[in-house]
BATOR-234048 format. One record per residue (C-alpha): x, y, z; residue in three letters; residue number from 1. Coordinates in steps of 0.02 Angstrom, whole numbers. Layout:
N
pt x X y Y z Z aa Ala i NUM
...
***
This chain:
165
pt x 978 y 32 z -635 aa Met i 1
pt x 823 y -31 z -727 aa Ile i 2
pt x 691 y 47 z -613 aa Ile i 3
pt x 717 y 235 z -616 aa Asn i 4
pt x 535 y 291 z -613 aa Asn i 5
pt x 512 y 423 z -477 aa Glu i 6
pt x 336 y 365 z -430 aa Asp i 7
pt x 402 y 191 z -394 aa Ile i 8
pt x 559 y 248 z -304 aa Ile i 9
pt x 456 y 359 z -186 aa Lys i 10
pt x 335 y 221 z -134 aa Thr i 11
pt x 432 y 58 z -141 aa Ala i 12
pt x 596 y -21 z -87 aa Lys i 13
pt x 693 y -82 z -239 aa Ile i 14
pt x 830 y -214 z -246 aa Asn i 15
pt x 901 y -259 z -416 aa Glu i 16
pt x 1008 y -412 z -451 aa Asp i 17
pt x 1080 y -382 z -624 aa Glu i 18
pt x 1162 y -554 z -634 aa Lys i 19
pt x 999 y -647 z -608 aa Lys i 20
pt x 889 y -518 z -693 aa Gly i 21
pt x 774 y -508 z -542 aa Ile i 22
pt x 709 y -341 z -482 aa Ile i 23
pt x 624 y -346 z -311 aa Asp i 24
pt x 499 y -204 z -289 aa Val i 25
pt x 433 y -210 z -111 aa Phe i 26
pt x 280 y -101 z -82 aa Val i 27
pt x 255 y -55 z 100 aa Thr i 28
pt x 86 y 31 z 85 aa Asp i 29
pt x -61 y -66 z 14 aa Val i 30
pt x -137 y 97 z -50 aa Asn i 31
pt x 15 y 124 z -163 aa Ser i 32
pt x 14 y -50 z -239 aa Leu i 33
pt x -94 y -13 z -391 aa Lys i 34
pt x -1 y 150 z -429 aa Asn i 35
pt x 166 y 59 z -425 aa Val i 36
pt x 95 y -76 z -540 aa Ala i 37
pt x 29 y 56 z -661 aa Leu i 38
pt x 200 y 140 z -663 aa Ser i 39
pt x 284 y -26 z -702 aa Leu i 40
pt x 159 y -57 z -840 aa Ser i 41
pt x 191 y 115 z -916 aa Lys i 42
pt x 378 y 81 z -910 aa Met i 43
pt x 350 y -72 z -1021 aa Gly i 44
pt x 325 y -217 z -900 aa Phe i 45
pt x 173 y -274 z -998 aa Asp i 46
pt x 122 y -445 z -933 aa His i 47
pt x 107 y -547 z -775 aa Cys i 48
pt x 200 y -712 z -772 aa Leu i 49
pt x 131 y -774 z -606 aa Ser i 50
pt x 51 y -726 z -442 aa Val i 51
pt x 92 y -818 z -283 aa Thr i 52
pt x 95 y -802 z -95 aa Cys i 53
pt x 216 y -852 z 42 aa Val i 54
pt x 150 y -894 z 216 aa Asp i 55
pt x 269 y -844 z 356 aa Tyr i 56
pt x 135 y -879 z 490 aa Arg i 57
pt x 133 y -701 z 562 aa Ser i 58
pt x 132 y -619 z 390 aa Arg i 59
pt x 99 y -666 z 210 aa Met i 60
pt x 187 y -599 z 56 aa Ser i 61
pt x 84 y -582 z -103 aa Val i 62
pt x 196 y -578 z -256 aa Ile i 63
pt x 164 y -535 z -439 aa Trp i 64
pt x 303 y -582 z -561 aa His i 65
pt x 297 y -467 z -714 aa Val i 66
pt x 406 y -446 z -867 aa Ser i 67
pt x 406 y -369 z -1040 aa Ser i 68
pt x 371 y -436 z -1213 aa Tyr i 69
pt x 374 y -266 z -1296 aa Ser i 70
pt x 528 y -177 z -1226 aa Asn i 71
pt x 696 y -251 z -1276 aa Asp i 72
pt x 784 y -160 z -1133 aa Glu i 73
pt x 684 y -261 z -1005 aa Tyr i 74
pt x 690 y -432 z -1090 aa Lys i 75
pt x 773 y -556 z -974 aa Gly i 76
pt x 718 y -458 z -820 aa His i 77
pt x 579 y -508 z -702 aa Val i 78
pt x 503 y -387 z -579 aa Val i 79
pt x 447 y -465 z -417 aa Gln i 80
pt x 312 y -345 z -356 aa Leu i 81
pt x 282 y -389 z -175 aa Arg i 82
pt x 177 y -334 z -28 aa Ile i 83
pt x 171 y -405 z 148 aa Asp i 84
pt x 12 y -423 z 250 aa Val i 85
pt x 21 y -442 z 439 aa Asp i 86
pt x -89 y -591 z 482 aa Thr i 87
pt x -57 y -595 z 670 aa Ser i 88
pt x -199 y -474 z 708 aa Lys i 89
pt x -329 y -538 z 584 aa Leu i 90
pt x -485 y -616 z 658 aa Val i 91
pt x -547 y -774 z 570 aa Pro i 92
pt x -720 y -775 z 495 aa Asp i 93
pt x -818 y -913 z 587 aa Pro i 94
pt x -854 y -1007 z 425 aa Lys i 95
pt x -668 y -1016 z 377 aa Tyr i 96
pt x -524 y -1097 z 469 aa Arg i 97
pt x -408 y -950 z 446 aa Ala i 98
pt x -437 y -766 z 407 aa Pro i 99
pt x -438 y -713 z 225 aa Met i 100
pt x -313 y -577 z 185 aa Ile i 101
pt x -355 y -434 z 68 aa Glu i 102
pt x -252 y -344 z -64 aa Val i 103
pt x -304 y -250 z -222 aa Pro i 104
pt x -319 y -349 z -382 aa Ser i 105
pt x -199 y -299 z -521 aa Leu i 106
pt x -304 y -374 z -662 aa Val i 107
pt x -345 y -196 z -721 aa Glu i 108
pt x -159 y -169 z -745 aa Val i 109
pt x -112 y -341 z -814 aa Trp i 110
pt x -256 y -443 z -885 aa Lys i 111
pt x -140 y -595 z -881 aa Ser i 112
pt x -149 y -591 z -689 aa Ala i 113
pt x -332 y -648 z -689 aa Glu i 114
pt x -310 y -836 z -675 aa Phe i 115
pt x -152 y -822 z -570 aa His i 116
pt x -247 y -717 z -441 aa Glu i 117
pt x -390 y -843 z -443 aa Arg i 118
pt x -271 y -985 z -404 aa Glu i 119
pt x -185 y -887 z -265 aa Thr i 120
pt x -357 y -843 z -194 aa His i 121
pt x -406 y -1026 z -194 aa Glu i 122
pt x -244 y -1096 z -122 aa Met i 123
pt x -198 y -960 z 5 aa Phe i 124
pt x -361 y -868 z 44 aa Gly i 125
pt x -308 y -702 z -30 aa Val i 126
pt x -457 y -592 z -72 aa Asn i 127
pt x -406 y -488 z -222 aa Phe i 128
pt x -519 y -335 z -205 aa Gln i 129
pt x -591 y -283 z -373 aa Gly i 130
pt x -554 y -449 z -459 aa His i 131
pt x -688 y -485 z -591 aa Pro i 132
pt x -710 y -671 z -553 aa Asp i 133
pt x -641 y -759 z -398 aa Leu i 134
pt x -729 y -926 z -429 aa Arg i 135
pt x -631 y -1082 z -385 aa Gln i 136
pt x -541 y -1165 z -530 aa Ile i 137
pt x -447 y -1312 z -454 aa Leu i 138
pt x -530 y -1371 z -293 aa Leu i 139
pt x -707 y -1436 z -267 aa Pro i 140
pt x -836 y -1309 z -206 aa Glu i 141
pt x -851 y -1390 z -34 aa Asp i 142
pt x -666 y -1357 z -6 aa Phe i 143
pt x -693 y -1169 z 7 aa Tyr i 144
pt x -621 y -1089 z 163 aa Gly i 145
pt x -487 y -1221 z 183 aa Lys i 146
pt x -332 y -1151 z 99 aa Trp i 147
pt x -214 y -1297 z 65 aa Pro i 148
pt x -54 y -1197 z 37 aa Met i 149
pt x -60 y -1112 z 206 aa Arg i 150
pt x 49 y -1176 z 346 aa Lys i 151
pt x -101 y -1195 z 462 aa Asp i 152
pt x -191 y -1311 z 341 aa Phe i 153
pt x -242 y -1482 z 412 aa Thr i 154
pt x -334 y -1627 z 333 aa Phe i 155
pt x -404 y -1794 z 385 aa Asn i 156
pt x -356 y -1955 z 298 aa Lys i 157
pt x -431 y -2118 z 359 aa Ser i 158
pt x -468 y -2044 z 528 aa Gly i 159
pt x -290 y -1983 z 555 aa Ile i 160
pt x -267 y -1796 z 571 aa Lys i 161
pt x -112 y -1726 z 488 aa Tyr i 162
pt x -43 y -1558 z 539 aa Glu i 163
pt x 97 y -1465 z 456 aa Phe i 164
pt x 226 y -1372 z 558 aa Glu i 165
***
């Protein structure tokens, strides 16, 4: 077992697949997320490979993929740090099409998460609380509030409205 840190074991569900080198750390309480990330960092998982989100319509999973450059024991392993947010009860802000979800930023733990969180913010409408700079980096400014990677995203092309199911 790679993850044997007591702080992580107490606050997260862990599933390790030794063959694939993937360790799924599912945090159930948003207030524990940063502490679990700090524990992973102290163990030697020292950089963030990517941050993404999965839209399941009634909930969204925010996922940080982290690994280690410095600890030989962890090379070849990727931790998938994940938290789910229930979106069924969120009320949309009138200026946006869909409600923005909120989770803590992990840039303080892994500086390499900064641009990945910005992209996830821009594409999925995830507000990373405490992030130093959530400016858009890919889409034009007038696109704000329309998150193109969400399942409820619609767009008009030549007067025809496309909707994704």
